Structure formats: C-alpha cells, structure tokens
N, C-alpha and C positions, 0 to 999 in steps of 0.2 A: 584498602580492601575494596574490591569491586562489588557493588550491590546488584544482585541478580533477582529475577522474579522467583527463582527457586529458593533463594535465601529468605525472601519476604514470606513466601508460602510456608516455610518452616516456622517462621516467627508467629504468623497467624495461627498455625496449627498448634503451637505450644500454649495458646491462650484458651481458656474456657470461656466461650462466648456467653454462657449463662451467667458467669460471674462478672463479666465486663472487664474493664481495665485496659491499659495500654502498655506496650513495651517499646523502649527507645531503640532505634536503629543505631547500631554501632558503626559510625562512619565519620571520617574526617570531613567536615563540611561547615560552611558559614552559618547554616541553619540547623535547628534541632528537629529531628524527624522521629515520629512515633507511629506504630501500627496497633490497631485494636479493633473492637467492635462497638459501633454506635448503638445498634439494636441487635437482637439475637440473629446471628448469621449475616449481619450487615458489615462487611469489611470496611474499615475506615483508615485513611492515612491522614496524619495531623502534622502540620508544620508549626513550630514554636519559634517566635522571633521577638526581638526588642522593637523592631520597626513595625508599623502597622502595614499589613499586606493589602493588596488590592482584592476586593471581593469579586471573585470570578463568577461567571455565569453558571447557574445550575442547569443541567440538561436532563433529558429523560433517563440517562444512564448514571449520572453522578450528581449528588446533592452537595453543594458547596456552601459552607457557612464560616463565619469568623466571629471571634469574640475576645474580650479582654479577660485574662486570667486573674486569679487572686493575687499573684505575684507581680502584676502590672504588665506582664508580657502578653503578646498576642498569639492566638491560636487560629490557624486556618485549616479546616478539615474538608476532606474529600470522602464522601460516603457512597459506596456502590449501591445503586438502585435496582439493577437488573442482575439477578443471580446467574443468568446464562452467559454473562460477560465476565465471569469471575476470573478466568485465565488472562484475558486481555487487560483487566483492571490491575492484576499483579504486574504485568508488563509495563503498564502506564506508570505505576508507582515507582518501580525500579528505574524507569527511564527519567522520570522527573528528578529523582535524586542524582542520577549520573549526569544528566544534562546540565544541572546547575552546580555541580561539584567544583568546577574550575573557577567559580566566582570568588573574588578576593574579599568580598564583604557581604553583609546581609542585603543591602539595597540591590546590588547586582544579582545576587542569588534569587531574590524574590522576583526580580524582573525576568530572569531567564525561566524561572518556574512558571510564571504567568504566560509567557510566550509559548512555552512548550505545551502547557495544558490546553491552550486555545487550539493548537494544532491537533492534539489528541481528541478534543471535543468534536471537532469537525469530522474526524475519522469515525468516532463512535456514533455520530448522527446517522451514518450509513449502515449502522448495525453490524459492523465487522466483529465477529465473535472471537477471533484469534488471529495469529499470523497467517499470511497468505500461504496456501499450500504450494507444493512444488510445481504443479501445473500452472497456477496463476503467476508464480515467479518467472518461469520460463516464458509465459505468454507476455508479461510486461516487458521482460528483457528483449524479446523479439520485436515488440511494437516500438520500443524506444530506439532500438537499432535501426529499424526501418525509418522512423521519424528523422533520425540523424542523417540518413542517406538522402532523404527528401531535401533537407536543408543544405546538405553538401552539394546537391545538384543545382543549387542556385535559386531554389524556390524562396519567396519572401518569408522571413522567419515567422512573423505573426500569423500569416495565412497557413503556414505549415502546421503550426501548433493548433490553430483554430480548426483545421481539417481533421485532427485526431478526435473523432467523435465517439469512439467506442466507450470511453469512460462516462459519457453523457447518456448512455443507454441506447445508442443507435444500433441498428442491426449489423452494420459493417463498421470496421475499425477506423478507416480513413475515407474521407470524401473530398476530392479536389476537382478542379475544373476539368481535368482529363478523365474523370470517372471515379469509381469507388475501388477500394483495395481492402481485402480481407486478409489479415496476417495470421498465420498459424506457425507455432513453434513445435518442432519435432526433433527427435534424435537423428543423427546422420544415417543410422541403420533402419530407420522407419520405412515401412512399405506402404503405409496409408496415412491419411490425415482425417481427423474427426471433425465433422460439422455438427455444431451443437443444437441447431434448430432449423425449422423449415424456412425461417426468415433470413438466415445468415447469408445465403447466396441468392436470395429472391429480390432481384432488382433489375428492372428493364433497361436501365442505363448501362453503358459500357463499364466493365469492371474486370478485376483480376483477383485470383487467389495467389497470395505470396506465401511460400513455405520457407521458413527460416530453419536451418539445421543447427540446433543448439544442444550441446551436451555438457554434462558435468566434467570437470577436469582437475588435475593437480594444480596447486597454486603457482608452481614454478613454470608452468607451460607458457610459451610465448603467446601473447594475445589474450591471455586469460583475464576475465573481468568478473567481478561480483555484480549482483543486481544493484547494490548501493553505489558501486563505482560507475556503472552505466547511467544511473540516475544523475550522478555528479557530472559526467561527461555531457549528458543531454542538457542539463541546466547551464553548463558553461557555453554550449553552442548558442543558446538563445539569450545569454546574459546581456548582450548589447541592446536588446529591445525590452525595456522594462515591462511593457504591457504583455508581451509574449511570455516573459519570465513569470509574471503573476498568474497568467492563464495556465501555464504548464504546471505550476505548483498546485493550483486548484484542481486540475485534472488528475494529477497524481494522487491527491487526497481522495477524490471521488473513486479512483480505481481501488483504493484501499491501502495505499503505500504511505508509510511514514518512516523516516530514517531511523532504523534500529540496528544494533550490532548483528543481530541474526541474519540480516540481509547482506552482510559484508563478509560472511564466513565462507560460504560455498563459492567456488570459482566456476565459470563457464567459458566455453569457447564456441564461437559462431563460425562454422566451417563453410558457410555459403548460403545461397538461397536459390529457389526455383520459382519462376513466375508462370502462371497459367492464365490464358485468356478465358474469361467466363462469358461465352456468347450464348445464343439461343440453343445451340446444339450441345453445350457442355452438360455432362451427366450430373444431375443434382435433383434433390427433392424440394419441392415448394408446395405451398398451399394449393396451387392450381394443378399440380401433377399427382396429388394423392387423393384418395376418396374423401368425401366430406366428413366421414366418420373419424378420420385421423386428424387430430387437432394439434399434435405435437410429435416431434421425432428427433432423434439423434442418430447420425449414421456416419459411416466411414467410406472414404473414396480411395481407391487404389491409385498410388502415385504412378505406377507403371501404366495403369489404364488410361490416364489422362495425358500421357506423354505427347499425344498428337495436338494438344492445346498449349503446349509449352512455348513460351516466347523468349527471345534473346534478352538477356539482362543488360 
C-alpha cells in the first residue's frame, strides 16, 4: 500500500487531539510508524525501532525528540511547530515513509529517513508552505532547460551552475561573462510575457529576455518530460563535476524543489524559445522610468511588440 499525504490526513482527522493518543500506520516497512498529537492540534509523526535512531536537528518548523520506551524500544518523534505548514508537514511525513520503505532492515531505514529529513528541513527553512504551484513548476522547468543548453554549448559546468543566480535571490535568473539572461516560461499560444518587478529587467549591462514555450501535454507525446525528469536530466549533465552537482542540489533546494511523486505526474513539452536583446531602447519599466511614488510593479510585455528586438537563437 502506498502511503499518501491524504491517507495520513485522514488518520490524523480520526484522532481526537483533546484525548491524545497515536494510531499506527498500516504499512509494510522495516520501521513502525505512528501518527498522533503531541499537544492540542500539534501533529506528530513517531518512528518506533529496536535500534537507537540518530537525534535529528530541531528546526523552527519541526521539533524532533527521541527517547526509550517502557518496552525497551526507541521512539523518534517529529512534531509540527508551525500550523501554517500543516499541508507540507503531511507531505513530509508521507515522503519519509515512502523514501525509506525499500530498506531491507532497520539500520538502513533509519539512515534513509535521516537523510531525507535533512533535505526536507532545508526546504522548510525557506518557509515553503506547500508544493510549488503550476507557474513555479513551469518556471523551474524552463530555467533548467536553459541551463542544460548553456552546458551543451560548451560552457564550463561549474561556471554554468554558478551563474544560475535566480534561486539565490538575484533580480535576473542567469548572469554569465556575456551578460545577464532572464528566462520566462509561457504557453506556445501566449501573446505576452509577465515581468514580476521593476528590478527584473533593470540592469545596465548587456542582457536578454529568453522566452521558453512550455505546455502541458499527454505522457505519450514525443519529447514529453516531467519536472522531476528534467531535474534528473540536469543533475546527470553536471554529475562529472562533484562541486557543480553539490551546488546545483543546493540551488534546487533554495528554489523550493524536493523530489516528490507530484512533480513526476504531469508531462510538459518545450516547443522552442525566443531570445530578445534588452538594450537601452527595449520597452520596460524600471525604478528610473516610473515616478518616485511607484515603488513596485508587475507588468506584461507584448511578444509581437518586441519582435524588433528578437535575435537569432
């Protein structure tokens, strides 16, 4: 039986958190899993094992504790601290169970659980409250597709990954020796592209707007890829450079990505891209071109209207 977040949600819902108590999760696994409430409305996941587990780090989101039970076995508990992260906590719990389910014994299962929890903990530090929405998924897919094209062009692998600065909070997605590159993912039928801030195209250095045409498609379509598969492809491209691989994994985490089944269900197809030179005459809004009273803005640019700035790919 596959344990899902929905299944665990129903388990928690069946418990009266005023009365306390825990319910065992019915799953074939080397470890014993329970869900319940540590305090009123504080969802908790508990692992019971013969082996002593590693005491994992408590974070602002999850309190971790371990102790010896009366029967001599060990209990490792994960208690939710932030109620606004309720839905992502359910995903985390289901994923911890699924990720370690293939382990042949307790020791291996505990090691896998610890590894996976540490990945989730980094994600939650960035306060992601749920799965990425459709816009962010397509955005990441487009940026990774562009990154692969940079690597395929012969650019040094580590420098290519290092230049992907969007996940680090930069105003533009990529900055390389030849200039900056802002990547936008839209459907093939789109007539415009949305610029999310006054800063996004505000750079005096040479740059370009790269529009990736990405649409949902049927799984059987040629060239179709899920977000998870594109992540795999990108990791494989940089695998020969250990430092680049580590950096890419870190940037994916900062973006808000962790490998979940939900990111492998929907398939997409990239039907091409269009590149536009962003020079002094390119139509855009920046802090210098709007009145001082306007401190933030989101706007759309007509793709037909900037055809004169299009450059050969």
